C-alpha positions in Angstrom: 7.1 28.8 23.8 8.8 31.8 22.4 12.6 30.3 23.3 12.0 28.2 20.1 11.7 31.2 18.1 14.9 32.8 19.6 17.3 33.8 16.8 20.5 32.1 19.1 18.4 28.8 18.8 17.5 29.0 15.3 21.4 29.5 14.7 21.8 26.7 16.6 19.6 24.1 14.5 21.3 25.6 11.0 25.0 25.4 12.4 24.0 22.1 13.9 21.9 20.9 10.5 18.7 20.0 12.7 15.6 20.6 11.1 12.8 21.8 13.1 9.1 19.4 13.3 6.2 21.7 14.7 3.5 20.3 16.7 0.0 21.9 17.1 -0.3 23.3 21.0 -2.1 20.9 23.4 -1.4 17.7 21.2 1.2 15.6 23.3 -0.5 12.8 20.9 2.3 14.4 17.6 5.2 13.9 20.2 4.1 10.3 21.1 8.3 9.1 21.3 9.3 12.0 23.7 5.9 11.8 25.6 6.6 8.0 26.4 10.3 9.0 27.2 9.5 11.0 29.6 6.8 8.9 31.1 9.6 6.0 31.3 11.5 8.6 33.4 8.9 9.4 35.1 8.1 6.1 36.7 11.5 5.1 37.3 12.0 8.2 39.3 9.0 7.3 40.9 10.0 3.8 41.8 13.4 5.1 43.2 11.8 7.2 45.9 9.2 4.8 46.5 12.0 1.7 47.3 14.0 4.0 49.1 11.7 5.9 51.3 12.3 9.1 50.1 10.5 12.3 50.0 9.3 14.2 47.2 11.9 17.1 47.7 14.2 14.8 46.0 12.1 14.2 42.8 14.3 16.9 40.8 17.6 15.0 41.4 15.7 11.3 41.4 14.6 12.4 37.5 17.8 13.6 36.4 19.0 10.0 37.9 16.8 8.1 36.0 17.8 10.0 32.6 21.2 9.9 33.0 20.7 5.9 33.8 18.3 5.6 30.3 21.0 7.4 28.5 23.9 4.8 29.6 21.6 2.1 29.0 22.1 -0.3 25.7 19.0 0.0 23.8 17.5 -1.7 20.3 16.9 1.7 18.3 21.1 2.6 18.7 23.1 -0.3 17.4 26.5 -1.2 19.2 26.3 2.2 21.4 24.5 3.9 24.1 22.2 6.9 23.6 24.7 9.1 25.2 27.1 8.1 22.4 25.4 8.4 19.6 
């Protein structure tokens, strides 16, 4: 993906002291934490759609809502804060 080698993006890394960790293409196993979080968001979103009987055209909005809720819910990983605040 070229957007991750785009100079402004690389500058953003440097300014915000972010260390890049690259993975091999087509190996989602190397990115397990993010893959699991994506699966959790998908499961929540599909449950919300099915629970209210909504058509799939609302999927994007429901995904955003699920991510919003998760980011503002307490977790074991981030002590005394929500992921959003951290």
